[in-house]
N, C-alpha and C positions, 0 to 999 in steps of 0.2 A: 653952510650946513653945520648944525651943532654936533658935538661929539656923541650925544645920546642917539642921534639919528644914524650915525655911522655904525655904532655898536649894535643897534637894533637891526640894521640891514645885514650886518656881518653874521649875527646870530641866526637870522632868518635863512640866509643862504646856507649856513652850516647845517641847519635842520633839514633843509630841502635835500642837501647832498647826502645826509644820513638816511633820509627816507628813500631816496633813489637807490642808494647802495643796498639798503635792506630789501627793497623790491627786487633788485637785480639778483640778490642772493636767494631770495625766496623763489624767484622764477627759475634760477639755476637748479635749486634743490627739486622743485616740482618737475622740471624737465628731466632731470636724472632719475627721479622716481618713476616717471612715466616710461622712460626708456628702459629702466630695469624691469618694470612689470611687463612691458612689451617683449623684451628679450626673454624673460622667464616664460611667458605664455608661448612664444614661438618655440622656445627650447623644449618645453613640456609637450607641445603639439608634435614636434619633430620626433621626440622620444617615443611618444605614444603611437605614432604611425610607423614606427620602424617595423620591418617585416619579421623581426625576431619575436615580437610579442604575439605569436600566432600558434594555435593548436593545429598541427598539420594532420594528426591521426589520433586514434583512440589510445595509442601507447603512451601518450602524454597525459593520460587521465589516471590518477592514482585512486584506488578504491579501498574503502575501509568499512568494516562492519558486516559485509555480506558473507553469509554462511550457506543459506539454501541455494542462492544463485552463485554460480562460478563467476570469476572475473570476466571471462569471455562472454557469458550469457548477459551479464549486467551491461557490459560495454556495448553489446549489440543493441541494447534497448535505449541507450542514451541518444536522444533526438538532436544530434548536432550534424551540421554539414561542414565538411572540411575543405580548405583551410578555414579556421574560425578565429577571428580577432579576439584575443583575451579581454581587451578593454571595452569592446563593444558588446561582449556577451552579457546577457541579462541572467544573473544567477537565479532570480525569483521565477523567471519564465521557464528556465531549464528545470527547476524543481517541480513546477506545476505540470510541465509536459511529461516528466519522468513518472510522476505519481499516477498519471492517466494510463500508463503502460503496465505498471507492476505495483501491487499493493505494498507500500512502504510506510511505516509509521512516522518516520522522520527522515529528512534529507538535509544535509548541510553541504553547501558548495563553496569552496574557497579557491581564489586565484593565486598562483605563485608566478612572479615575474623572473626570478632567478633560480633555476632555469624556468622558462615558460611552461606552465603545466596547470592542470586542474586537480583538485582533490575533492572527491565526493564521498562523504561519510553517510552511511545509511543505517537505519534501524528497520529490520525486516518484520513483516507481519506473517507469522507462521500460519500455514493452512491448517484447518481443524478437521477437514473431511476430504476424502477422495471422491471426485464426481465421476459417475459412470452413466453411460446411456446406451440404448440399443441402436446399433448401426448394422448395416448390411455388410456381411463379410464378402470381400471380393472373390474368395475361393469357393465358399459353399453357397453364396447368394442367399444366405439365411441371416436372420437377425441374431446378433451376438452382443453381449454386454462388453463394452470397451471403455477403458479409462479415457476421459476426455479432458480432465483438468483437476483443479483443486478449488476449494471454497474456504475463505477465512471466516473468522467469527462475525465479521460485519456484513457477510453476504456478498463479498467481492469474489467474483469468479476469475480464475487465472487459467488460461489455456495450457494444455499439456505441453505445448511446444516451449513455453517459457521456462518451466522447471524440468528441463531434460535430464539433468544430472541427479535430481532428487530421487528418481526411481531407483537409483543405485544405492541410496542411503536409507536402507530399510529402518534403521533406528530413528530416523527423523520423519518417517511417513506417519500421517495420522491413522489411528485405528478405526475411526468412523468412516462409513461409506454412505453415499447418497446416490440413489438411482432415479433417473428421470431427466426431463428437459430443464436445464437451469433457468430458463425464462419463466418457468411455472413457479419454482420454489424460492428463487432468490429474494423476492420482495418480503417473504415471510421468515427468511432464514435467521435473521438476528434474534428475533423473539423466540423462535423455536429452539435455536441452539442454546440460548440462555437457560431455557427450561430443562432440556434433556441433560445438560451438563451438571445440573443440580439434582437430578433424579437419583434416588437410592437404588434404582434398578438399572443395571448397566445396559446401555443401548449401543449396538455395534453397526446397525444398518437402518437406513430410512429409505423405504421404497415409495417414491412419489411418481411412479410411472402412470398410475391411475389417480388423477386428482380427486376423484370421488371416494377413494378408499386408500388412505395413508396406511402403510404396513410397516411396523417396526420389528426389527429382529433384536430380541433382548435375551438376557440370561434365563428368562422364564419360557422363552419360545417366541413364536410369531404372535404379533398383536395387531388386530385390525382396529383402526381408529375411525375410519370413515373420512369425510372431508375435513380438512384442517380448519378449525374455527376457534372461537373464544372459549370453548369447553375443554380445550387441550390440557390446560393445567389440572383440571378436575380429573381428566382421564389418566394422567400420570399419577395422581394421588390414589386413584382407584387401583391402578396397577401395583402400586406399592403395597396396598392392603391385600392384594391377591398373592403376595409373595409367600405367605405362610400356608395358604391353601394349596398352592401348586407343589409344595414339598410333599404333600400326601398323595399326589398323583404321579405315577411314573412318567418321566419326561417324554419317553417314546410314544406314550398314548395321547399326548396333547397335540392336536392338529393346529389350533390357534386359540388365542384368547380374544373374545369379542367385546370391545369397549365402544362400539358404535352408539349404544345407548348407555351412557355412563351411569344412569340410575339402576340399570339391570345388567351388570356385567356377567358374562358367561364364559365357560370354557368348552370349546368344541373338542370332544374326545373321539378317538378311534373306538369302534365297537370291539369289545373283547372277542377273541376267536372262539368259535363254537366248540364246545367239548365233543369229542368224538365218542359216541357210545360204544362201549365194548360189548360184543356179543356174549351173552351168558352161556 
C-alpha cells in the first residue's frame, strides 16, 4: 500500500469522526432544547393552573370611572360566575356581556396576577331623560305616573333598578322627562332628542302616552304635535317663531299651542271671563 493511500484513509476517517462528533453535539443541543421547551411548557401550564389565579368573589374586582353607578351596583351587574379562572376569562366576552346590561360608552378590562384580581375601567353614558309611565297603584288601584327608568341620548332604556342611588343625586338627574311606554318611543328617540336639544325653546317634558298626539311641555306652555313624523323639525321651527307672539298673551290664558298642522299653527286660549254688569 502506498503512503498516499494511507494518508487518504486517515484523512477520511478523521473527517468521519468530526462529522459524527458534530452530529452528536447537534443531537445533544436539540435534545436539550426540546427538553427545555417541554419543561417550560409544563412549568407554565402548572403555574397557570394553580388555584391562586382565581377570582373567588366580586371583591377582587377593582372598579374605575363609575360615578352614576355605585361600586356595589356595578359589581352586581358583572356577569361572572365564581370561582372564575383569571387566565381562562375572556375579557372581550366580559366587555360585550356587560354592555348588554348597562349603557357604557367604553369598558377596559385588565387582569392582574399579583395579587389575582380584575380591573374594570368604565366610561358611563349619562341618561338624558327620566322615563315615567302610568302604573296601577297597589294602594289606590288607580293609574299613577311612576318613574320606571332612564333613557340615554342613543335611545337605550335603563331600568329604575339599575340606577338605585341616582335618585339621591338630584344634581345629576336629567331635567327632561318622557311619559309613555318605552317600546313606543325608543326607536324614534335618538333623532327626536337631537332635535329638541338644539331647539331655542326649552322643552322639559315629552308626553308620548298617546302616539297619535305627542304633547310637549315647553317654556311657552303645552304644545300639541300630533303623531311624530318627518314634519317634526318644521314644527319645532314654527314653535320658535311663535315665541314672540306668546309674549303678548298672558301665560295663564294659553291652554295649548296647536302645531298639528304646521302650515296653520294656532294658540288655544281660555275665554276671557265675562264682565259682570253693574246695576245702574
